[in-house]
N, C-alpha and C positions, 0 to 999 in steps of 0.2 A: 726429756724438755732438750738435752743435749744434741741426742740425734737429730730432732727437728731444727734447731740452730742450723747444724751442719748442712741440712738437705737447703735452708733457706739461703746458706752462705754460698753454696754450688749451685744454685738457679740464679742467682746474683750474679756469679764469676762467668758463667756461660750466656746469661740475658734469654734466658729460656722462659717461656712460660709452662705451669706444671703440666697444661694438659699436652703441651707439645712433647713434654719428656716423656710422659707415660703412652702417649701416642706412638711414640718413635719405640719405645720400649714392646709395645704390644706388637709393632710390625715385626720387630727384628726378634724378637723371644719367644713371642706368643703364649705367656706364662701367667698373664695376670688376667683374672676374671673379671668381667664387664670393664666398663667404662670409667675411669680414674679422672676425675676434673678438679678435684678439690682436697685440701687438707686445712682440719679445724684444729687447732690445738693451740691459738696465740692467747696469751694471757692478758686479761681484757677484752677478748672479741664478745664473750657472751654477754657483757654489759652494753654492747651497742645494739639498740631496739631494733634499727632502720635493716642492718645488716643481718641480725638472727631471724626478723621477719624474712628478708627476700631468700635467704637460705631454707626455710622452712618452706616456702612456696616449690621449691625444686628439689627440696629432700629425697624425692625418687628418682631421681638422676644423678644424684651424688652418692659418692661411698666415702666413708668420713673414716680416716686412719688415725688413731688416737694412740699416743706412744704410751699412755698410762693403762691400755688395755693390754695387760700380758698376753691374750690369745692372739691380736693383731701385731704386738711388737715385731713377730719375727718378719711380717710384710714389710713391716717399715724398714726395717733393715735390709732385705732385699731391694726395695726401691731405692734405696741410698747407694746401694752398690751399683747398679744398673743406671742410676744418674750419673755415677763417676765417670761409667764405660761411656755413654753416650755424651757427657760432656768434654772426654778426650776425643772423640770422633768427630765432633761439630765444633772444636776450637773456635777455627777459621770463618765459621758459618754460622750467621746467626739465624738460627732455623726457626721460621715462622713468627719472629720476633715482632716484627711491625704490625701485623694483624693483630697480636696477644696485645700490643701495646696502645692500639685503637680500640679495642674492645674495654681494655680496661680502663681509658679515659672517659668512655662512655657510661659507664656503671659509675665513676667517680661523680660526671654530671649530674646522672639520674640521681644519686643519693643525697647530692646537695651538700657533702661533708666538706667541713672546714678544713681539715687536716687529710693529707693525702693518707690513703690505704699503705698498710704494710704489704710486704711482699707476699705472706701468706693469706692475708685478707683478699689482695688483688688475685692470686691461684683459685681463691675459694668462688669469688665472685664473676671470674672470667666466663664462665659458661651463659650468664644471662645475656650478652649482647649476642648472641646467634640463635634465639629461640625461632627466629621466621626463618630457617634455614633446617629442613628437615635433617640434615647431616649432624646437626648437634642438638636436637629436639624429637629423640626418639625412645620408644620402649625397647627394653631388652627380650628377646624370645630366645630362652637356651634349657627349653625341657630337652633333656638326652634322647627320650623316644623319637625325635624328629630327625636323628642323625639316619645318613644313607643306610648305613648297616642294622637300623634296627627294625627285628620283626614284629608284627602287629602280634598281641596278645587280645584276648576274648574279655570284654567287646574292644575292638579296634577304636583307636582316637580318631575324634571327628572334630573339624575345625569349624564344623556346621553352626556347632552350639557354642561358639566364642563371642562376645561382644565385640566386637573390633571396632578399634576407633585410634585414628591417626597413623604415625609410620613407626616401622619395626625394625630391628637391626637383629641378625642371628647370630648366636654364640653355640659353639659344641665344646664343652670340656674348656671353658676358658679361651677358646679360640674363636676368631672372628669367622664365620660361615656365609655361606650364600645359598640360595634357592638354585637347585639344578638346571642347566639348559638342555640335557640330552632326557629322553626317555627314561622313566623310573620303573622299573619291573613291578609288577604287584606282588602286594604283601611286603612292602618296605616303608620306612620312614613311621614305623609304629602304626600303618593303616593299611586298608586293601587297595587304595587308588591316591597313590601319591602325586601331590601337583608339581609339575615342573613347569618352565617358562621357555618352551622352544624359540622364541624369538629371538633370546640371546640378552646381553646385559649390554648397558649402554656404556658412555665414556664418561669421562666427567664433563666434557664441552658439549655432549648433548643433551645434559640438564635432566629433566623428568620425561620419561617416556612410558609409553603405555604398553605392557604385553598381557597377551592372553596365557590363561593359566590352562595347562591339559593333565589330563590322567589319562597312563595307558591301562588298556585291559583288551584281551582278546586279541595280544598281538598288536594292534594299533595304537603307535603312541599318543594319538588324541582322540581314543574311544571316547571321551568325556571331555567337553571343554566347560572350563568355570568361568565366572565373570573376571573381566580383566582388571589387573591390578598395575599401579603405576610404581617404577621404579627408579632409582636416581643412584649414579656413582659417586662417593664421596672422595675429597682429597685424603690419603693414607690408604687407599687401595681397600674400601672397603663398599658395600650397598646398604642403601635402606629402602623398604617397602610399604606402600601402603595397601595393606590387607585388607579383604572384603570376606564375606561368607561364602565358602565355595557352594556350588550348584547342588551336591551330591553329598550326602550324611558321613558316607564312608570315605570322606577325601580329607587330606591336612596337608599342608604344605611342609614341604622336605628341607633339610638342611645340610648341605655339603661344604666340607672344608678344602677340598681339593682344588686345585689352581684352576682358572677358567680359562677354557680354549678360546678364542676370540674368531677361531675359523669353524667352529662347531655347528652344526645345522640340525634339525629335526630329522629324525629317522624317516625316510619315505619306503613303505611297503614296496616290495619287489613284485606285488601283482599286477602291476601296471606295465603296460610293454612300453620301452623307450624307442623301438624301431619304428620308424615312420613308414607306414604302407606302401606299396609300389605303386598301387592304384588310388587314385583321389578319393577319399571317402566321401566326399562331394556326390560323388556318383558309385560310390559303392558300399551301400548300408542295407540294413534290416529295418523293415518297417515295425514300429511299434505303435500299435492302435488301439490300445485295450482303453474300454470308456471309462474305466472306473478310476484311470490316471488322471481324469479330470480335476481342477481344482475345486470345481463344486461338487464332487462326489463324495457323499459319507460312508465310512466303513459300515458292513452290514454285522454290526456285533452279534455274537461276541467273535466271529470271525473277522478277519482282516486280511488284507493283501499282503504278501512279502516277497521283497527281490532278493532277498537270500537264498532261496530255494530256487532262484533260477541259475543256470548256467551261461554266463555271459560271454560273448565271444565278439570282437570286431566292432564296427560302427553302427550306431542305430540313429533313426530319425523318428519324430512322433508325429501321431494324426490323432485325432480325436473327430469321430464324423466327417472324415474325409477331410479335413480342414487341417492344415500345419501348425502345429502348435512345437512349445518348448518348454524345457525344464524352467523351473520358476526360479528366478534370481531375486527374490525377496523372500521374507519369512512369512511361511506359510501355516496357518492356524493347525492345530494339533486335531485329528481325526479326520483330516482333508485327504483327498485322492485315495480313496478306499483303504487306507493304511491308518495306523497309530501314530506312527511318526514319521509324516511328510518329509520328503528329504529335496533340498533345493540348493543352488550352488551358490555361494559367496563370491563377489569380485565380478560379477556382473558377464554379459555375453561378448565376445570379441568382435572385432571388424573383419572384413576380408581380409585387409592389408595385416592384421597381426598373425594371422595364419592358425595353427594348432597351437592351443594356450590350455595350461593345467588349472582346474578352479577345485577349491576344495567344497567339500559337499557337507550341509549341515542338517540336523533334525531337529524338530521344535519339540521342547517338552518343558513342563513345570516353569512357564511365563520365561523362557530364556529361549531365543532362537536357534541358539548353535549349542544347546545341551548336549547333544549327540553330534559326535565327528563322524564319518566315513571316509573310506579310502578316496583320495581325489582322483577326480577323472578327466579326461580332454575332451576340449570342445574344439568346434571349428564353424566358423560364418561361411555360409556357401552362396554363390550366386544365385540370384531370386528369392533371397532374404527368407532364409531358412537354417538350419542349424544341425548340426551332426556331432553325434556323444560316442565315445568309446566307454561304455558303462562296465562296472566291473561288481563284485557282489558286494553290498552293503555288510558294515561292520556290526549291525544290530538286526535282530530279527522284528517282524511287524512294521518295518521300514519300507517305503516304495519310492520311487523317484517319481516327482509330480508335476504334470504337464499343465501349463498354463496357456492362455490365448495367446495366440501370434498373429494378430491382426497387422499386416503390413502393406505399405503401396508397391506396388510391381516396380521392376526396375525401370529406372527413367522417369517416373511420376514424382520424384521429390521435388525437382527444379522446376519441372511445368507440367502442369496437371491437365488432362484430355478428360474427354466423356466417356473412353474405355477405362481410365484410371479410376475415375468414379464409379463407375459400373463394377469393377471387380471389387473395389473397398466394399462397397454395400452387400455384394454377393457373401462375402466371408463375413459380415455381420450377419446377415440372414441365417446362415449355417450356423450358429451359435448356437448351442443345445444347453448350456449351462443356465440352472435357475438360478444360481447366485454365484457372483463376481466379486473382488474384492474391489475397494473403493479406488485403489490408485490404476487396478486394470481399467476400469471404466473411464476414468479420468485420461487416462493415456487414448485410449480410443474415440472418445468425446473430442479431444484436442485434434487428433488425426481427421477426423469427419469436417469440424469446423475449419481448419486449416486448408482442406481439400476443396469445402465450397467456395471460400474466399478465392482461390486459385481459379476456380471455375469463372468465378465472376470478372477476375480482372483480365484473365487470358483469352476470354472467346467472346464471341460476339451471338451470344445466343437468343433468340427471340422469346418473346412473353413466355410460350405456352412451355418451350424447353426449361426457363426458370423456377416457372410454377411445378414443374416435373420435378426438378432436381429439390426444389425446396420440401415438396411433399415425402420425397426419399429420406431427407436429413431429418424429418421430422419423425417419421416412421425407426428410423434406425436408432434416434436419439432417446425415444420413447422406450424402445426395445431395451437399450443398455442400460436406461434408470432403473428399468423394472426389476433389473438382476441385482439391484441394492437392498431389495425389501426381502426380508428375511423374518421368520416368523416369531413372535414376540408374546409374552403374556401380559404384559401390561401395555407397555408404550414404548417407542424406541424412535432416533430421529437420525437421518444422515444427511452431511451437507457438502457441498463443494461450490469452489468459487475458480472459474477458470477466464482466461482473458476474454473468449468471447461467447462463453455460457455461464450461467450460475443457476443452482439448484437447490432445492431442499426434498426429502422424502421422508413423509412421517408414517409411522404404522402404530395400528392400536390393537390388540388382543383382547380374550375374554374377560381376564381380570383389569382391565382398564379402571382405574378410578376416576379420571378426569371427567369433569361435567363437559369442557368443550377443550379442544385442541388449541395450542396457541397460534397466534397470526403466522404465517409463513413468511417470510421476509427474503427480499434480494436486494440489492443497491437501488434500485429504481422500481420495483414493483412488491406488491404484497397480496395474500391472498386470505380470504377469511370462508372456511367450507366447514359444514356440520360432518365432520369425518364420522364423532361418535354416534350419531343418529343412522348414519350409513352403515356402520358396524352393527348396529341393532337389528338391521335389517336382513343381516346375512345369516346362515345357518352357524358359520362358524363362530359368529360374534367378533368378526376380525376385519380389518379393512386398512387399506393404503393409499396415500394421494402423493403423487409425483408432481412436482412443480419446477418448472424450468424458465428461464428468463435469457434470450438470445438476443446479445447486443449487436448482431451484423445481421439479422436474419432480412432485416429489411431490404437488403441488397438482392435478396431471391424473391420474397413476398412483397413486392412492391406496392407503395399504396395507389398507385394508379391500376390496381387489379379490382379497386374500389369503385364498382359501376354505378354510377346516380344518374337520372334524368338531366340534371343541369351541369351544363361545362363548368367545371370548375379546378383551381389548384389543390390539389391533396397531398398533405405532408402527414409523414408519420409523428406523432407526437410522443410516443412511448417505445419502449422495447417491445419484442414482440415475446409472448408467454404462451407457456402449452401446461396444461393443467390434465391429468390422467388420475385413474383409479386402478394401476396395474394388480394383479392378483388378488381381485375383490370381484367375488361370483355377482351379486347384486349392486349395479352401480347407478341405480336410481338415488336422483340426490332428493332428500327430505327437504332442503330449502335452497331457495337460487345463493349462488355462490357471488361474493363480492369481490371486487378487483379494485385496487388502488394503485392508479398510474402516476408516478412523478413525470411531468413535461421534460422532456428531454431537448427541446427547442423551444424558442421565444413564443409567447402567446401572444396571438392576435386576437384582439376582443370583438374584431368585426367576424371571425371565423365562425363555422359552426362544426362543434365535436362529436362523433359518433362514436359508439362500442362497437367493433366489429369482431368478429369470429372467421377463419378461414375454412372454404368449403370447396376442396379439391384444387379448383382454378380462380375464386375469387372472394374479395371479401365481403361479407353480408353482415346483416343488422339481426335478421330473427333471433328473436327470445331474447336479445341485450338490448341494454338501455342505461342512460347516465343518469344518475343518483343525484350528484354532486360535483359541483366543478367550480376553480376558481383559477388564478393566474398561475398556480403552481403545481396543483395536482388534478386528477380528476378520478372518480370512483364510480365505476360499473358494476350493473349487476345483469346475471346471465342465468338462465334457466337450466342450463345443461354446461357440459364439460366439452373442451378443444384447444383451439389456437387461437389468442386473443391478441388485439391491438386496441389502440385509440388513435384514429385520424381524423385529422382536422380539414375541412374543405373552405375554402376561400374564394371568392369571386376573382375571377381573371382579370386582372388589371387592364385597362385599355392600351391597345396597341400606341406606341410612340406615334405623335402626330408631328412632323417637322414642321408645318406651319405654325402650329402652336407654340414650338419649341422656339422658332425663329421671332416671333412676335413678343414672347418671353425675354428673351435675350436685348430685342431691341427696345421694349418699354422699359426694362430695367437700367439698361445705359443712359437712356434719356432722364431717365429720372435721377440717376446718380448727378449726372450734368447740371442738373437744375438745382439738386441741394447744394452744390457747389458754388452755383452763381448766387444763391440764396443767402450761403454763409460769407461770401465775399461782400456781398452788400449790407449786410449786417454789422459785418467789421469794417470796412472802409468807409461807409457813407456816414453821414451827419444824420442823427437824428433829433427830433424834437426832446426837451427834458421829459414830458410827459409818458412818453412813449417807454413802454417795457418789453424788449425782445428777447428776455432771458431766455422762456419757456420754448419760444421758437428757434433761437439759434440751438437748444439743445436737442429738441426734436429731429435738426437736420444731423446733428452730428451723429445722435444714437443709429438714425434710421440709415444714413449714410454708410456708417460702418457697417451696420447689419445686413443690408443689402449687398454691399460689396463682398464682404465675408461668404456671404451665402453664394453669391454668383460663382466666386473661384472657387469654392469647395466643390459645387458641382460641377466644374469645368474638369476638374482634376480631383473627381470621386476614386478613381481608378487607382489612385496613388495613394491617397490618404487614406482609403478603407482598410488598407492590411495594416496601418500604424494604430491599433486600437487605441492607445493613450491619446495619439494627437487626435483621432475623430472623437474622443467622447470631450477632450479640451475644446474642440471646436464649436460642439453642440454645446456645453455649457456656456461657452463666451455668446453664442448665438441667442440661448436664453435671456441672457443678462441684457444685451443690446435692444433686442426687442420689447423685453419687459420695461427696460427705461425710457425707451420712446414710446410706450401707451401712458406710462406714468408722467411723462412731460405733456402729452396730449391733454390728460385729465387737469392738470395743472393750467394748461391754456385755455381750457373750457372754464375753470372756476375764475380766471383772470378775467377773460369776456364778458363771464354772466355780470361779474362786480362792475364791469364799465358801461355796460348796458342798462343796467339797475339804476347807475348815476346819471344817464342823459337827463333825467327830468329834473335832478338835484344839480342846481348851477352852483350854488354856494358849499356842495358837500366838498371835502379836503380832498386833494388828490392822493394822498397816500393812506391805501388801507392795505396794503399787503404785507407780507414780511419782505424781507430784503433778499436781492439775489443771491447772497451766499449761503442763507438758509434754504431757498429754494434749490439749489444745485444740494445741498445734502439731501433734502428729501426726494428730489428727484433721481438721483442713483442709489441712496442709502435703501428705500423700500425694494427696489429690484435685486439690489446686492443681499441681504437679508432674505428672500424668496430661493435665490439661487444657492446659496449657504445651507438653509435649511432643508432644502430640496439634496444637496449633495448629501449630507448628513444623514438623512432619513432614508433614501434609496441612493447610494453612490455609484450604483452600477445601471442607474436609469439613464445615463447618457451613452451617445454613442452607437444608434440605431445604423440600420443599412444605409440611409442617406446621411449619417453624421448629425443628427437631429436626435430630439427627446423620443426614447423607447416608448412605444404603445402599450406595452404589458404594465400589470399591475396598477392600472389607474395612474401612473406617471405623468402622463401627458395633461392632469389637471393641475400640476406645478405653473404649467404655463396658462390654459386655457380659464383657469379658474381666477386669476387677477385678473387677465382680459376680460372675460365675462362681465365683471362687477364695473371695471372702467368703462368698459361700453354702453354698459346699463346706466352708468352714471354721467357719462357725455350725452346719452340720448335725451335723457331727461334735462340735464342744464341745457342741450339745444333748444328742446320744445320751450323752456322758460324765456330763452332769449328771444325767440321768433315772438313769444307773446308780449315782450317787455316791449320790443321792437314796432309791433303793432300799435300799442297802445300810446307810446311815444309819437307815431305818426299822425295821430288823430288829434294832437296839440295843435290846432290851426294857427292860436296866438302868439306861438313862437317865432322868433326871429327867421328870417328867410335864410340866413346861412346856417343857422342852426339845422333847419329844415333841410337843406342839401346835404349838411354832412351827413345827417341821420340816413338820407334816402342809401349814400354812398355806403354806409354801414349796414344798411339791411342787404345790400347786394354782399356785400364781404362776409355778412353772416350766413347767408346761404351757400357761399362757396366752403365758409366752415365745416361743412358736414362730411366733408372729406380730410381736411386738415386736422380735425378732432379724431378720425380714426374711426366714425361712424360707418364707413363703407366697408369695414373689415367683417359685419356681421352677415355680409352677402357669402361669406364662406360658408357657411352654414347650411347653404341652401344650393352651392354648385355642382352635386353628385351626378345628377340627371340631366343638367340644362347646361349646354354649351354655351348659350347667349350670356349665362348669368357668369360662367366662368372667364370668357372674354371680358365681361365688364368688371369683375373683380380684380383681374390682372390689370387692367389700364388704371382705374381708380388708386388701388393702392400701391401700383410700381409710380405714380406720378404725383405723389403726397408733395414733394420736392417741387416740382412744376406749379401745384396749387399755391404753396406758399409764396414762391418767387413771384407769381402774378398777382397775387392779392395784396402782399404788403411791402413790394418793391416796385413793381411795373405800374400798379393803380394807386400809387402814393407819390402825389405831385412833389413834394420835396424831394423824393429820391428818383423821380423823373429828370427833375431841373438838374439834379448833380450826374445823371447819365449824360444828358445833353452837353453839358459843360466838360465831362470826360470824352467824349468821342469829338468835339469841338477841338480840344487841346490835342487831340490824338492825329485829327486832320491837319491840324496847323503842323505840326511836327514831321509829317509825312512830304508838307510842301517845300521846294527847295528854297 
């Protein structure tokens, strides 16, 4: 206990954390085994349950020095001696004191202790504040056999059998160690293939980095590559590692205690010449055209190809079936390219500007793309979109350089595409003989084809026949490419891809398939239902495959105008163009019709006619296809054969613009607006009899005046308003409200007129039988507002058509036509009853003469009310094929303001007298 009190006194004097002291001791003396971060020997410490619980959680990371333990007493004595020397060395420097103090305060707060911890307790719990940092939360790895000088015994050590978890720090004989950065020769570190990290160690500032682990074999430093590990440099000049299982069993992580040379690099074999040839290798190469090097080539077991047996010299260019290819720069499946271990280059291919570059070579095995490492090779990109390679003998047997498809555009074709570029690209695709290609290769070529076709459309003035020819070649090339995704399968398999211009799915079934039917094949805007199981049963191999592609831009080549019909109509592509084939299927006869579901990609016009069509060399035709179901969102088609399909809508061509009708419309609307204004001024400024109620007439004028004015301005400036979609939708909603409120006020006027006529024969009846003006205003505008709000809530996208009016699709136009039809029908009924009531009143000959005269005038006004009450709008349902009715509809409905002004102002004696008085006063003012 005396020794420990002395130790605490020394620590307090130097203001050092115990962890700092021991760490400094480890750096300078390298004689303490493991990491010493706590001392537990304080009287009463064991009675504190919270402290003991926390210590128990981290007991594996703490060494306990107990002065009462005679076996460890000498360690305590040595520790005190080293503490004395460290205190002397750091008397004027508070080494790591601030960081230690911060950590201790966090621990005290976490425990919630009422009294502060003693020095020993603080030293005990100091490590708890740094658990998130692997520099302070690691497992010690100190097996002696990991030493660089350790020779393996039989059986050799194997880290593949270890369950690795978290971070580790290496120690050798109580001295901090690290994984070597340079090659470790065979039969060292207790194993046959010791692992090193040629990428080197990081600095503290680098943080956590990833390094590839390598094992030397056969005189090559990275003969076997293992899974990458994470490395971190820690304060105190040591390293921690997040280790994982190696790729091979006779490998283990090696430990070295020598100092790290930061300039050290991996050893590069001397088999590669570093002298650049005097002749450009782009024009001085050997052709390598072995068919078995193709990516789709499978090895002929048990014999596989081997490039280790070849004497390589100089530069090489790869060809397959006369087509230029290149070494694969992505992972290649095992047993490909005629070899057990297909070799590919890591780091990708260079550009012409890069010149000669060096690339690592990898061999795929055991689910790791770079399991085997071979000697690096040199690569150069050449003018003409090809590559040459300085190949060397691989490090492993049964390995061969793998050739992938190298479809490229001719020089100068990337920025501007011509017909020649298009022709060359398709010739390269037609020369592909591979039966199976990787998905990424197919996607790259598909992108190239679709991008080239788009440039053809943008840059050329091709005629219709040329566009159709281009379209045919695109379809043929893409169908061939997608067929290379079909692979033999026992049960079922599926491949999908989604590119900017084309989406697709390939579904394959084999003899052991257990499905009763395959799932629906879907893309973003289309889907296909096909009986592939039934087709497979009709084949001897009991297998079949279907390839389904959806093109987003194909309509630019296969235009809807290629759909020839007897009637001259506007044709619109309502769907993406799709293609469905049965690749690598012997018997392609369908057992059932195929159903396609097309989502509409454009606004649906109920007046249009939809046709399910398929492409036949130069035109769209409908033979064998029919529409099963359709609505405003999608259409289901059924066809009895496979081909390229689309959905086309035909719409009758709109009549050519009639300048005379446009002028008549403009004049009539302006005249109507003028009389709306005159009528409003008369209603507001003139004095009216107490029994006259003009509320409905005033609001009819206001609603229709604003509606006609807004509609006129919108049509005059449509080119400016239409691009502003929000503004266009707001205008259409406002027009909906104004016109609808105008019709509601027409209905209120009809009701009031009907009550007035009914009371003609009832002299004693009370004058007031209607609601007040305030209630009428609420009804007149609230009904229209409710209809518009409900419409917006149900179909918010229903506003903003091409003419900034209500859209015709999804039946949304009935949000306007529905209420209008009800009001027009009601007004017609009321109008007929008004006429009948007036007829009865005129037959009463016993009435006073004045009463009869008023009745006759009322009859005339009532007949004119046919227009005022909006009944003339009914003509709008019959104007399609009649020019006369169209003109009549235009004149009558644009002049509602004119009829209101004539009936209620000009033909009213009291108002006429006020007009005369007004004009007399006006003339008197003008006289001098």
